NUKOLMAR-119653 format. One line per field, with one value per residue: x, z, y of N, C-alpha, C in turn. Coordinates in Angstrom, 2 decimals. Layout:
% NUKOLMAR-119653
n_px: c(X,...)
n_pz: c(Z,...)
n_py: c(Y,...)
ca_px: c(X,...)
ca_pz: c(Z,...)
ca_py: c(Y,...)
c_px: c(X,...)
c_pz: c(Z,...)
c_py: c(Y,...)
This chain:
% NUKOLMAR-119653
n_px: c(6.66,5.13,2.59,-0.38,-0.88,-3.38,-5.00,-7.89,-10.36,-10.78,-8.50,-6.47,-6.90,-6.30,-3.51,-2.68,-3.55,-1.85,0.62,0.15,-0.12,2.46,3.87,2.76,3.54,6.27,6.60,5.87,7.82,7.59,8.66,7.60,7.36,9.52,9.31,6.76,7.22,9.07,7.45,5.58,7.28,8.07,5.67,5.25,7.45,6.82,4.58,5.78,6.85,4.53,3.86,5.45,5.74,3.16,2.10,3.88,3.24,1.56,-1.40,-4.56,-6.00,-9.07,-12.15,-13.30,-11.62,-10.13,-7.40,-6.49,-6.80,-4.80,-2.16,0.19,3.03,4.41,7.30,8.12,9.77,9.24,7.05,4.85,3.05,0.09,-0.98,-3.90,-4.79,-6.08,-5.60,-6.53,-6.43,-4.14,-2.88,-3.68,-3.75,-5.42,-5.31,-6.91,-7.04,-5.06,-3.34,-2.08,-0.06,-0.38,-2.91,-6.00,-7.90,-6.38,-5.31)
n_pz: c(-2.61,0.17,0.57,2.38,3.21,3.48,4.72,3.57,5.86,6.04,4.79,6.40,8.68,7.60,7.14,9.77,11.01,9.76,10.78,13.49,13.43,12.69,14.93,16.92,15.93,16.16,18.93,19.55,18.37,15.73,12.43,10.37,11.08,10.43,7.65,7.52,8.87,7.11,4.87,5.82,6.24,3.60,2.49,4.04,3.25,0.58,0.86,1.65,-0.78,-2.11,-0.74,-1.86,-4.69,-6.14,-8.74,-10.24,-10.39,-12.06,-14.09,-13.04,-14.35,-16.09,-14.41,-13.80,-15.50,-14.68,-14.31,-11.76,-10.31,-9.36,-9.42,-7.30,-7.52,-5.33,-4.71,-3.47,-2.40,-4.51,-5.76,-4.86,-3.80,-4.64,-4.52,-4.66,-5.24,-4.73,-5.88,-4.15,-3.94,-4.12,-1.69,-0.51,-0.49,-0.91,0.07,-1.35,-1.60,-0.81,-2.05,-2.47,-5.18,-5.98,-5.37,-6.01,-7.60,-8.83,-11.69)
n_py: c(19.63,18.23,15.84,14.98,11.75,9.42,6.48,4.83,3.87,1.01,0.01,0.96,-0.55,-3.03,-2.86,-2.34,-4.73,-6.54,-5.70,-6.16,-8.94,-9.65,-8.78,-10.42,-12.94,-12.68,-12.59,-15.19,-16.64,-17.37,-17.95,-16.46,-13.85,-12.12,-11.79,-10.63,-8.24,-7.07,-6.76,-4.92,-2.77,-2.26,-1.37,0.93,2.46,2.88,4.49,6.84,7.70,8.44,10.73,12.67,12.28,11.59,11.62,10.19,7.58,4.83,5.24,4.07,1.13,0.69,1.61,5.03,6.42,8.62,10.88,11.07,8.80,6.25,3.72,2.26,0.37,-1.90,-3.30,-6.54,-9.27,-12.08,-11.10,-8.78,-5.85,-3.98,-0.73,1.00,4.27,7.62,10.87,13.47,16.30,19.11,18.64,16.24,12.70,9.67,6.37,3.75,0.99,-1.88,-4.56,-7.92,-8.96,-11.57,-12.34,-14.01,-12.62,-10.72,-9.02)
ca_px: c(5.63,4.68,1.14,-0.87,-1.36,-4.25,-5.63,-9.31,-10.40,-10.62,-7.12,-5.65,-7.01,-5.57,-2.09,-2.51,-3.67,-0.61,1.66,-0.17,0.21,3.93,4.30,2.36,4.40,7.61,6.55,5.76,8.97,7.22,9.58,6.88,7.40,10.51,8.73,5.65,7.80,9.65,6.33,5.04,8.28,8.01,4.45,5.49,8.39,6.08,3.71,6.63,6.93,3.26,3.86,6.21,5.58,2.03,1.84,4.86,2.68,0.77,-2.84,-5.27,-6.75,-10.51,-12.71,-13.85,-10.65,-9.63,-5.94,-6.18,-6.89,-3.52,-1.69,1.60,3.57,5.29,8.04,8.41,10.04,9.02,5.85,4.73,1.72,-0.37,-1.81,-4.78,-4.97,-6.65,-5.05,-7.73,-6.11,-2.70,-2.34,-4.23,-3.79,-6.12,-5.09,-8.22,-6.90,-3.73,-3.49,-0.92,-0.17,-0.72,-4.30,-6.69,-8.60,-5.45,-5.10)
ca_pz: c(-1.61,0.76,0.67,3.49,2.71,4.45,4.31,3.84,7.15,5.90,4.43,7.58,9.56,6.92,7.43,11.21,11.31,9.31,11.74,14.73,13.22,12.71,16.31,17.63,15.46,16.72,20.34,19.67,17.73,14.40,11.43,9.44,11.57,9.71,6.35,7.75,9.20,5.89,4.02,6.40,5.98,2.18,2.28,4.66,2.41,-0.61,1.24,1.63,-2.17,-2.43,-0.13,-2.68,-6.13,-6.46,-10.17,-10.89,-10.44,-13.26,-14.01,-12.79,-15.49,-15.84,-13.59,-14.50,-16.40,-14.16,-14.12,-10.34,-9.75,-9.76,-8.73,-6.91,-7.41,-4.17,-4.84,-2.25,-2.71,-5.89,-6.29,-4.22,-3.51,-5.46,-3.75,-5.45,-4.50,-5.44,-5.53,-3.86,-4.30,-4.00,-0.37,0.05,-1.25,-0.13,-0.37,-1.37,-1.45,-0.89,-2.18,-2.94,-6.61,-6.22,-5.01,-7.10,-8.49,-9.38,-13.14)
ca_py: c(19.78,16.97,15.68,14.17,10.46,8.75,5.23,4.68,3.16,-0.44,-0.27,1.21,-1.71,-4.12,-2.67,-2.51,-6.16,-7.17,-5.37,-6.87,-10.35,-9.76,-8.62,-11.64,-14.02,-12.45,-12.98,-16.64,-17.27,-17.82,-17.43,-15.59,-12.47,-11.32,-11.45,-9.70,-6.94,-6.51,-6.34,-3.68,-1.72,-1.94,-0.57,2.24,3.21,3.28,5.62,8.03,8.14,9.12,12.06,13.61,12.09,10.71,11.56,9.33,6.23,4.58,5.44,2.82,0.61,0.58,2.69,6.19,7.02,9.89,10.86,11.17,7.46,5.67,2.52,2.22,-0.98,-2.00,-4.56,-7.29,-10.66,-12.48,-10.43,-7.48,-5.34,-2.87,0.20,1.86,5.51,8.76,12.17,14.27,17.68,19.38,18.29,15.00,11.45,8.65,5.00,3.11,-0.46,-2.47,-6.01,-8.66,-9.23,-12.97,-12.64,-14.68,-11.69,-9.73,-9.22)
c_px: c(5.19,3.16,0.81,-1.46,-2.14,-4.76,-7.12,-9.42,-10.19,-9.17,-6.18,-5.71,-6.30,-4.08,-1.82,-2.62,-2.41,0.52,1.41,0.15,1.71,4.44,3.97,3.26,5.80,7.66,6.52,6.89,8.68,8.13,8.92,7.04,8.38,9.96,7.59,6.17,8.42,8.56,5.74,5.99,8.26,6.80,4.65,6.43,7.70,5.17,4.51,6.77,5.67,3.19,4.49,5.87,4.37,1.76,2.85,4.34,1.75,-0.72,-3.51,-6.06,-8.22,-11.02,-13.16,-12.86,-10.13,-8.12,-5.53,-6.31,-5.69,-3.18,-0.19,2.01,4.59,6.03,8.27,8.59,9.85,7.82,5.80,3.28,1.38,-1.27,-2.60,-5.01,-5.55,-5.98,-6.24,-7.56,-4.61,-2.08,-2.75,-4.23,-4.45,-5.84,-6.40,-8.13,-5.43,-3.94,-2.22,-1.12,-0.55,-2.12,-5.01,-7.34,-7.69,-5.21,-4.00)
c_pz: c(-1.12,0.86,1.89,2.89,3.81,3.86,4.51,5.01,7.02,5.58,5.60,8.50,8.94,7.26,8.92,11.61,10.91,10.29,13.07,14.60,13.28,14.14,17.12,17.23,16.04,18.18,20.50,18.97,16.33,13.36,10.45,9.84,10.79,8.35,6.50,8.08,7.98,4.94,4.53,6.14,4.51,1.87,2.86,3.81,1.14,-0.33,1.26,0.21,-2.56,-1.84,-1.04,-4.16,-6.50,-7.96,-10.92,-11.03,-11.64,-13.02,-13.84,-14.02,-15.11,-15.03,-14.44,-15.44,-15.95,-13.99,-12.65,-9.62,-10.26,-8.94,-8.47,-6.78,-6.27,-4.27,-3.48,-2.62,-4.19,-6.52,-5.70,-3.96,-4.51,-4.57,-4.73,-4.64,-5.38,-4.94,-5.38,-4.30,-4.12,-2.70,0.15,-0.96,-0.35,-0.74,-0.22,-1.14,-1.54,-1.01,-2.72,-4.41,-6.91,-5.74,-6.23,-8.08,-9.07,-10.84,-13.59)
c_py: c(18.40,16.98,14.82,12.89,9.78,7.45,5.36,3.72,1.66,-0.80,-0.02,0.00,-2.92,-4.04,-2.87,-3.98,-6.91,-6.93,-6.09,-8.35,-10.57,-9.68,-9.88,-12.81,-13.89,-12.90,-14.50,-17.38,-17.79,-17.17,-16.46,-14.12,-11.61,-10.89,-10.44,-8.30,-6.29,-6.02,-5.02,-2.52,-1.30,-1.07,0.83,3.08,3.70,4.47,6.92,8.58,8.92,10.52,13.11,13.51,11.23,10.60,10.69,7.89,6.08,4.86,4.09,2.41,0.48,1.77,3.86,6.88,8.37,9.82,10.90,9.83,6.68,4.44,2.64,0.76,-0.98,-3.33,-5.21,-8.75,-10.95,-11.83,-9.03,-7.14,-4.25,-2.02,1.06,3.11,6.59,10.03,13.10,15.73,17.87,18.86,16.92,13.86,10.42,7.28,4.25,1.61,-0.85,-3.97,-6.63,-9.00,-10.68,-13.33,-13.16,-13.70,-10.62,-10.04,-8.30)
């Protein structure tokens, strides 16, 4: 069964800003555009996994200890991204946060 995966509004704008930056960099000939486009593609592909197998991801450490709060590891280059999400019900998954594994506050 496929689930509807939605971004919390702040996270949607994060992903959209990344894509807009990649598009702008591509227009100006900036070499960063290829990496930004690959990162956006990696995140989009990971979201497809959540549509089908959200329970295959690890339980999120800390927090309220609910089995419905989980993290998806998104490999990319030498590090990657981590998407924190909540399984709302049988049909809905909400992505609460997406961050790079090399961010300063990442543990």
